[in-house]
Every structure is written in C-alpha cells, then in structure tokens.
C-alpha positions in Angstrom: -77.2 -115.5 148.3 -79.8 -118.4 146.3 -77.0 -119.7 143.1 -78.5 -120.3 139.8 -77.0 -123.2 137.9 -77.2 -121.6 134.5 -75.3 -118.3 136.1 -72.7 -120.3 138.5 -72.0 -123.5 138.5 -68.4 -125.9 137.8 -68.6 -128.6 135.5 -65.8 -131.2 134.5 -65.8 -132.8 131.1 -63.8 -135.5 129.4 -62.6 -135.7 125.7 -60.0 -137.5 124.6 -58.1 -138.0 127.7 -58.2 -134.5 128.4 -60.3 -133.1 131.3 -62.1 -130.2 131.3 -63.2 -127.8 134.0 -65.5 -125.2 132.9 -66.5 -122.6 136.0 -70.0 -120.2 134.9 -69.9 -117.4 137.2 -72.1 -114.6 136.8 -73.3 -116.1 133.7 -69.6 -115.4 132.0 -67.7 -118.5 131.1 -64.1 -119.7 131.6 -62.6 -122.9 130.6 -59.3 -125.0 131.7 -58.1 -128.1 130.6 -55.9 -130.6 132.2 -54.2 -134.0 131.4 -55.3 -135.2 134.9 -58.6 -136.1 135.7 -57.2 -135.6 139.8 -55.6 -131.8 138.8 -59.1 -131.3 137.4 -60.9 -132.3 140.1 -58.4 -130.5 142.7 -59.3 -127.7 140.8 -63.5 -127.9 140.6 -63.5 -128.7 144.2 -61.4 -125.0 144.5 -63.7 -123.5 142.4 -67.1 -124.6 143.8 -65.4 -123.4 147.7 -64.5 -120.3 145.6 -67.9 -119.8 144.6 -69.7 -121.5 147.5 -71.3 -124.5 145.6 -69.1 -127.0 147.5 -72.2 -127.9 149.2 -74.0 -129.1 146.0 -73.5 -132.7 144.2 -70.1 -133.1 142.3 
C-alpha cells in the first residue's frame, strides 16, 4: 500500500526541552511527549515500523 505523508507519518519535534512524537495514522493525529530524546526516538522508530514506514528516511 502506498502511504501518503499527509495521511500517515511519524515526526519528532523538540520544544523547550520536551520531545514530541506526532503520529498521523489515516489522517488522525496523536501526540506523545517525552523528556528524553532517546525515548522519543525509540518510540518513533517503533511507530514507523508498525505503520510500515521504517524504510523512509528518519
């Protein structure tokens, strides 16, 4: 299945020492916050794999 970035993606953003992972799945957005960049990266990696996006550039 061809994933469209606006409908399915995983993004990480840092704001004031917090790391936010935004998961867009079939156009629905969910956001999870982390204090640790490593924890955010691990979570994002797992979500990319779950959504079949692991082949895309992180």
